[in-house]
C-alpha positions as semicolon CSV with decimal commas, in nm:
position;residue;x (nm);y (nm);z (nm)
1;M;0,938;-0,834;5,874
2;T;1,144;-0,807;6,186
3;G;1,194;-1,045;6,474
4;A;1,275;-1,413;6,473
5;A;1,401;-1,578;6,158
6;R;1,149;-1,777;5,956
7;H;1,243;-2,092;5,770
8;S;1,085;-2,285;5,485
9;D;1,020;-2,658;5,505
10;D;1,370;-2,726;5,370
11;G;1,531;-2,506;5,636
12;T;1,601;-2,206;5,411
13;D;1,593;-1,872;5,594
14;I;1,301;-1,672;5,450
15;T;1,310;-1,376;5,687
16;G;1,161;-1,090;5,484
17;D;1,467;-1,016;5,266
18;T;1,367;-0,976;4,904
19;G;1,557;-1,206;4,674
20;L;1,646;-1,471;4,927
21;A;1,570;-1,829;4,839
22;D;1,220;-1,929;4,941
23;G;1,194;-2,273;4,785
24;L;0,991;-2,154;4,482
25;E;1,099;-2,160;4,119
26;R;1,041;-1,843;3,916
27;L;0,922;-1,789;3,561
28;W;0,976;-1,426;3,471
29;T;0,735;-1,242;3,240
30;P;0,904;-0,903;3,202
31;H;0,710;-0,827;2,881
32;R;0,400;-0,767;3,096
33;L;0,567;-0,482;3,285
34;T;0,521;-0,258;2,979
35;Y;0,145;-0,313;3,005
36;I;0,131;-0,280;3,384
37;S;0,341;0,038;3,394
38;G;0,175;0,193;3,091
39;E;0,511;0,251;2,920
40;D;0,367;0,167;2,578
41;R;0,077;0,414;2,604
42;P;0,090;0,679;2,333
43;E;0,173;1,032;2,444
44;G;-0,183;1,155;2,391
45;G;-0,340;0,845;2,545
46;Y;-0,592;0,603;2,397
47;D;-0,889;0,839;2,384
48;K;-0,815;0,971;2,035
49;P;-0,794;0,743;1,729
50;T;-0,440;0,868;1,654
51;G;-0,313;0,694;1,968
52;C;-0,556;0,403;1,987
53;P;-0,397;0,064;1,910
54;F;-0,734;-0,070;1,791
55;C;-0,761;0,212;1,538
56;L;-0,399;0,167;1,426
57;A;-0,385;-0,217;1,406
58;P;-0,591;-0,263;1,085
59;G;-0,358;-0,024;0,897
60;L;-0,033;-0,195;0,998
61;P;0,148;-0,428;0,757
62;E;0,055;-0,795;0,807
63;G;0,397;-0,876;0,959
64;E;0,353;-0,612;1,231
65;S;-0,016;-0,656;1,298
66;L;-0,185;-0,927;1,502
67;V;-0,506;-0,885;1,299
68;V;-0,648;-1,228;1,218
69;A;-0,948;-1,134;1,002
70;R;-1,109;-0,819;0,864
71;G;-1,478;-0,769;0,807
72;E;-1,671;-0,479;0,666
73;R;-1,737;-0,316;1,007
74;V;-1,528;-0,515;1,258
75;F;-1,202;-0,708;1,275
76;A;-1,050;-0,979;1,494
77;V;-0,707;-0,927;1,648
78;L;-0,498;-1,124;1,897
79;N;-0,466;-0,966;2,240
80;L;-0,109;-0,843;2,288
81;Y;-0,136;-0,928;2,660
82;P;-0,347;-1,247;2,652
83;Y;-0,517;-1,414;2,948
84;N;-0,486;-1,748;2,768
85;P;-0,327;-1,867;2,442
86;G;-0,545;-1,763;2,150
87;H;-0,714;-1,473;2,334
88;L;-0,883;-1,273;2,057
89;L;-1,049;-0,931;2,054
90;V;-1,329;-0,840;1,815
91;C;-1,330;-0,464;1,754
92;P;-1,534;-0,227;1,543
93;Y;-1,325;-0,015;1,306
94;R;-1,512;0,288;1,435
95;H;-1,363;0,443;1,749
96;V;-1,656;0,411;1,992
97;A;-1,640;0,343;2,364
98;D;-1,976;0,194;2,452
99;Y;-2,173;-0,104;2,323
100;T;-2,477;0,122;2,289
101;D;-2,278;0,340;2,044
102;L;-2,271;0,062;1,783
103;D;-2,515;0,085;1,496
104;P;-2,728;-0,224;1,419
105;A;-2,500;-0,345;1,136
106;E;-2,190;-0,321;1,361
107;T;-2,373;-0,506;1,640
108;I;-2,465;-0,791;1,406
109;E;-2,117;-0,822;1,256
110;L;-1,955;-0,810;1,600
111;G;-2,175;-1,103;1,704
112;V;-2,103;-1,301;1,387
113;Y;-1,727;-1,241;1,423
114;T;-1,741;-1,353;1,786
115;Q;-1,909;-1,677;1,677
116;T;-1,655;-1,727;1,399
117;A;-1,368;-1,660;1,639
118;M;-1,498;-1,933;1,868
119;R;-1,525;-2,180;1,578
120;V;-1,172;-2,097;1,456
121;V;-1,018;-2,134;1,802
122;R;-1,197;-2,466;1,853
123;T;-1,067;-2,589;1,517
124;V;-0,708;-2,476;1,573
125;S;-0,668;-2,521;1,949
126;N;-0,948;-2,757;2,056
127;A;-1,072;-2,515;2,324
128;H;-1,312;-2,673;2,575
129;G;-1,497;-2,349;2,648
130;F;-1,476;-1,969;2,634
131;N;-1,507;-1,656;2,840
132;L;-1,672;-1,380;2,637
133;G;-1,701;-1,025;2,758
134;M;-1,674;-0,651;2,726
135;N;-1,538;-0,430;3,001
136;Q;-1,733;-0,106;2,966
137;G;-1,531;0,180;3,115
138;G;-1,213;0,198;3,318
139;V;-1,394;0,121;3,643
140;A;-1,510;-0,207;3,486
141;G;-1,154;-0,309;3,400
142;A;-1,121;-0,185;3,042
143;G;-0,753;-0,121;2,971
144;I;-0,847;0,075;2,660
145;A;-1,188;0,209;2,753
146;A;-1,213;0,450;2,459
147;H;-1,244;0,175;2,195
148;L;-1,499;-0,101;2,241
149;H;-1,365;-0,457;2,214
150;Q;-1,519;-0,800;2,274
151;H;-1,288;-1,051;2,449
152;V;-1,294;-1,411;2,323
153;V;-1,084;-1,607;2,572
154;P;-1,040;-1,981;2,507
155;R;-1,047;-2,211;2,810
156;W;-0,933;-2,569;2,866
157;G;-0,995;-2,803;3,155
158;G;-0,719;-2,745;3,410
159;D;-0,594;-2,419;3,253
160;A;-0,640;-2,235;3,583
161;N;-0,357;-2,396;3,774
162;F;-0,099;-2,283;4,027
163;M;0,088;-2,057;3,783
164;P;-0,154;-1,762;3,776
165;V;-0,269;-1,819;4,133
166;I;0,065;-1,853;4,308
167;G;0,321;-1,747;4,049
168;R;0,111;-1,459;3,912
169;T;0,237;-1,579;3,574
170;K;0,063;-1,720;3,269
171;V;0,248;-1,972;3,054
172;L;0,183;-1,916;2,682
173;P;0,331;-2,196;2,471
174;Q;0,325;-2,022;2,132
175;L;0,443;-1,691;1,989
176;L;0,160;-1,451;1,905
177;A;0,268;-1,422;1,540
178;D;0,248;-1,802;1,502
179;T;-0,097;-1,811;1,665
180;R;-0,210;-1,528;1,437
181;D;-0,095;-1,720;1,126
182;L;-0,281;-2,036;1,233
183;F;-0,603;-1,847;1,306
184;A;-0,584;-1,641;0,985
185;K;-0,546;-1,958;0,777
186;A;-0,842;-2,123;0,954
187;W;-1,069;-1,816;0,929
188;P;-1,337;-1,872;0,663
189;A;-1,311;-1,651;0,353
């Protein structure tokens, strides 16, 4: 911006220079840049099971994996880049992109695991509600469109506050590994 200097309510000069004080505090979330920039994408992309994190996660050792529970056809895993604390994904083991590609047994188990995920999150975190959804295809917002996954996002009254709106930052009060341990212990056998 050029022209006359602009000032904040406290008199600080806020004339278009990046990095100048503007009266706002900052919480930095540099871990999200890897997701935004795509730096952690495998060389061959997500389209093939050899590069798909949802295909690889169930085979990782428990200490490296965020898998909470394993079924016969699907598994539940914490989202590495959660919208809210406790954001789970329910994924089929089979590398399929579209909900219509699931066979009837996978469809049933995906539904049962989604219900169980909601019960577990309510027990552990006292969630007030949930957003459930599948983004089908890149144009619909799927970050990994090649492998179907059901989002189970816990919600609490007042969780949509100024941080994501103004600060473009989400505050997550617990490490993912700790959340994973709590959910895994609460998941019914």
